[in-house]
N, C-alpha and C positions, 0 to 999 in steps of 0.2 A: 504493500500500500504506500510505501515511502515515495516511490516515483510519482504517483498520482498526487500525493500531498504536495510535492515540490512543484509539479507542473501547474496545479490549479491554486489556486487560492483565489449597538445603536440604542443606544438607549431608545426605547419605543416612544415615538411622539404621541402624546395624548391630546386628543381634540378637546378643546374647551367648549363642551356642549352638553346639553341635557340628554340623559339617556332615553332611547326609544326602543320599542320592541323590534324594530326593523334593523337595528344596528347589528352588524356582524363583527364580533371582536377579532382582532388579529392575534392568532396564537403565538406563543413565545418559542415553541419548539418544532421539531420535525416529525414527531410521532403521528400527528394527524394527517400528514401528507409527506410521505417519504421522498418525494421528488425534491423537496426543499434541501435535501442532503447536498445537492449539487451547487447550491447557493446562486452563483451567477450563471449556472446552467439549468436553473429551475424555471419551469413555465410560469407565465404571468398569472397572478391570482388577483381577483377583484373583490374587495371587502366593502360593501356598502356601509357608509358611516353617517351618523347624524352630524350636522354641521352648525356652526355658530351663525345665527341669522345675520344677514347683511344689514349694516347700519341704516337707519331711516334716511331716505332721500337719495341713496346711492344706487346706481345701476351699473352692471358690467358693460364694458364697451371694447375691450381689447384683451387678447390672449397671447402670452409669450410662452413658448413650449420647447422643451428639449426631450427627445425620446430616444432611448436605446433601440437598436434593431430587435426584432422579435426572435422567437426560438430558431435556432440554427443547428446545423451539423457541427460536430466537434472536429478535432484534428486527429485523423486516423493514422494510416500508414502501417509500418511493420508490426507495431504492437497489436493492432486490430487483427491482423492476419495470424499472429501467433496465438491469440486467444481463440479465434475461430478454428485454427488447426488443432489446438489442444482439446477443445470440446468435441471436434470431429473424431479424434482418436478415441476419446472416452466413449463416444456413441458407438463407434464400430466395435469396441471391446465389450459393449453391453454393460458398462459399469455405471451409467447414469441412472439415477432414480427418476421418479415422475417429475419432481421439481427440476432436476438437472436437464431432463429432456425439454421441458418447457423453456428453461433458460437458454438452451442451445438454439431452439427455434427463434427466440427473441433476438439473440445475437446474430443469427443468420439474417433476420429481417432488417435489423439496423445496419448491418454490413451492406446489404443490398440497397437500402434506401440512401445510405451515405454515398455509395457509388463513386468513391474516390474523389469526392468534391468537398473539401474542407471549408467550413465556415459558410455554407450555403443556407439561405433562409428556407425553412421547412414550411409546408402548408399551414402548420399550426402557428408559425411566426406571423404569417400574413393575417390569419384570423385574429390573433391577439391585437394587432394594430387596427383592424376593422372594428373590433369591439370597443376599443378605447375611443376611437374617433366617433363611433355611434353614440356613446354615452356623452362625449363632449358636445356633439351637435344637439342632442336632446336637452342637455342642461343649459346650453348657451345659444340656443337657436336665434334669439334676437340679436346676438352679437355677430353671428356668422352669416346671417341672411343678407347683410349689406357690407360694402367695403371689400377690398381685395385681400387675398390670403397669399402669403409668400412662404414657400416651402423650399428648404435647402437641405442637402444631404452630404454626408461623407461620400467619397468616391468609391467606397467599398460596395460591391453589388448587394449584399444583404441589407445595407442601409437604404440604398436606392429603392429596392423592392418594398421595404417597409414603408418608405415615404409614399410609394405608389398605392399600397394597400390602404394606408391611412387616408390619403386625400381622395382615393377612389370611393371610400365609404362616405366621405363628406359630399362628394358629387352625386352619389346615389340618393342621398337625402335631399339635395338641392342642386339640380343640373345647371342652374344659372350662376353658380358660384364662379367667381373670377380667381382662379388659382394659377400661380406661377411656380414652376419647378426649376431647380438648378442644382448643379454639383460641379466640383472642380477643386483644384489644389488650394486655392485661396480660402475656400470654405472649410478645408481641413484645419485651418488655424483655430477655428472655434468649435468644430464638430469632433475633433479627435486630438488627444495628446497622450503622451506616455511619460512615466517617471524617468529621471536620469539613470543611466546604466550603473553608475556607482552606487546609487540608492538601492537598486535591485540587489546588488551584491551584498550590501550591508544588511538589508532587510531579510534576505534568505538565511542569514546566520540565525536569526530569531525564529523564522518560520521552520527551518530544519530542526531546531532544538525542540520545538513543540511537536512536530510531526513524529519525531523519534521517541517521544515521551510515553507512547502507548503502543504496545505490540498488538497486531490484529488477531482476532479470534479465529484461527484457522480451523479449529475443531467444529464450531458451529457452521461455518461455511461449507466444509467438506461433508458434514452430515446432511446438508440441504441439497447437495449436488450428486453424491455417489451412494450407490447401494452397498459398496464395499470400499472403504477408504483406502486400504492398502493397494487394492487393485486399481483404484482410481489414480492414486499417486503414481503408480507404475505407468499407467496409460498416458498420463500427461507429462511425463518426464521427470517426476520426482518432487517438484516444488509446488505445494498447495498455496504457499504465500504468493508466489508469482502469478498463479492463476487467479487468486483472490484479487490481487492488485489490478491485473489486466481486465478482469470482468467488471471492476468498478468503473473503468473508463467507458464501458458500454452502459452501465447502470445509471451513471450520473447524467447521461444525455438522453436516456430512453424516453422521458416525457416529451421531449422536443419532437419525437417521431410518433407521438400518439400511441405509444406502447403502454401496457399496464406496468405496475411496479414490481413484477415478479423478480426481476434481477436484484432490486434493492432488498427484497425480503430474504435473500440468501445470507444476509449479514446480521451479525449481532448489532442491535440498535446502538449500543455504546460505541461501536466502531464507526457507525454512520455519523453519530454526533461528534466524535473526535475529528473525523474527516471534514465535517461541516465547519467546525471551529477553525480548523487549519486553513480552509479556503477563506473564511471571513478574516482571519488574521492576515493572510496574504494580501487580500484586497485592501484592508484598512491601512496596513503599514506602507504599502506601495502607492496608494492612490489618495488617501485622505490626510487629514491634518493631525497626524500622530505626534506625540511628544518627541519621539525619536527622530522622525524624518519629515514631519509636516512642513517645516520651513522650506526644505528643499523641493518638495512636491508642489507647494503653493506658489513657489517662484515660477515654476513652469506653467501652472494654471494662470498666472498673471500675464505671461507673455503670449498666450494663445488667444487672448482678447475676447473670450466668450462673455464675460461680465460686461465689458465695454459694448459688445454687440447688443446685449439685452437692453442696456441703458439707452443707447443711441436710437434703437428702433422703437422702444417704448416712448421716449420723448417725442419722436417724430409722430407717432400715432396720437399722442396727446395733443400735439400742435395742429395737425392737419386732418386726422381721422381717415387717411387714405387706406391704411391697412387695418383690417379687423383682427388679424392673427399673423404671427410669425411662428412657423413650425420648423424645428431643426431636428435632424435625424443622424445619430452617431453611435457612440460606443459606451460600454459600461465604465471604462476607465475615466472617460471625460465626464460622464454623469456624476460619478463620485467626487472627482476633483473639483468640478464646478460647484456642486452643492456644498462641499467643504469650504471652498473659497467664499461663497455667499453666506455661509453660516446657517444653512438649513438644518433645523433641529432633527436629530436622529442620525445625521451623517456628519455634521460639522463639529461635533463635540471633540475635544482633545483628550485622547486616552493614551496610556502606554500599552505595551504589548501584553502585559498581564491582564489588563482590563479588556483589550480588544478581542481576546479569544472568546469572550462571551457576548460579543456584538452580533445580533441576528441579521447578518448582511442579506440573507435571502429576502427580507422584508423591503430592502432598499435597492437591490441591484439584480432582480430577476431578469429574464428575457423580457423585452419591451418595457423595462423600467422607465419612468418618466417624471419629469418635473414640469408642473403647470403653474404659471403665474397669471392670475386673473386680476385685471385692472378695473376699478370702479370709479365713477365720478358722480358728483351731485350738480345741481343747477348752478352753483357758484363756481364750478370748475375745479373743486378740490378733488384730488386723486388719491385713492387708496389701492393697495395691492395685497393679494392673499396668495399663499403658497400651498401647493399640494405636491406630495411625493407619492407616486403610484396611486393617484386619485384619493389620497387620504390627507385631510386637512393637517397642516403643521405650521410651525412658526419659524422665526429667525432668532438666532443667538445674538445677543448684544443690543436687542431692542425690547423695551418693556411693552407689556400689553399684547396685542395681537388677538386673533390671527389676521386682523385687518390693520395694515400699517400705512402711514402716510408715505407716499412715494418719495418725497423729498428726504424724509428721514432714512429710508432704505438706501438711497443713493449716497447719503452722507457716511453711512457705515461701510459701504462698499468702496467709496472714493473719499476718504476723510480729508484729503488735502485740497479738494476742489470746491 
């Protein structure tokens, strides 16, 4: 499992609102949905939430959005082939039990659907964006029915297809919408960014230490796969741990291909939780405002100009009303870094590595994860902004009150010297 721990890698925001029977709470763990094990490879989940009422006299007029691409294939290659070959040998030897045979079938199907195309948006990924767009249109129909919509994407195909799915759903609701689409290297300046290489090297020292702090339960795994463990070990070449590790590379992405969770059920839940914590630690230390590395990562987030882009386009919308929405489509690294830079609650908190292992990153960076900023104004022209992470109401660190903030106050904490 060590290799997967190394390859992959929040305090829960509480809405300030009165409870309602329709509210769906956000669970804190993975047992209710084993696909959350993958963290940033977990399919999108929508949790309807009660919301703080809009202040009297204010109406929404503009939406600023950043969305990660939807569910995609993972990076396959030789390790996929080795797992498929090992299960094939065990199948031919007749040592797979019923669960093992089902697992073998799922692995074959994922391998077939992957089709040697790394990072490709799956049909589920497109559906995720259509669903998010549909809810946005239903909620803000009066905003989106007039004015232009500007959509830009990372140059990576899975982001472009996500943009097409999202805006396609909007057009299906209102064919008269005036939507512009664009992509290109300049847009990568605010649609995508990565941590410095030296930060990665330093962070992996802590990530590796945590990954190696727990040995995987090979006994439970083997009992779920083989009818005779010794014969199974012989059939696959001797190492149950290598098979366990390799199978997890299929299990963690299986939801993206609309498979059930049978591969994840091969594992001890404690192993899945450990894996999930390690992925969360990986993402937090490398992409967020950690105590150890945050200053270095935020320096990169500063140079990619996403915050400046949000400010400039929002100010223009306030001034002339030409655009009703700005939609950006990119990647999870950028979503986490930008939310950290902005101080979005749940992502922007400063933690050290010991705290970050318990950060439930699956709540913040699943496939199709998104940040929505909804702007409101009153008859006097005063402007408020409200933040949502994955369609859940949240707030900003560094500003009192909320979740509706004065736009000028938000700009001041983002650009304090201006």
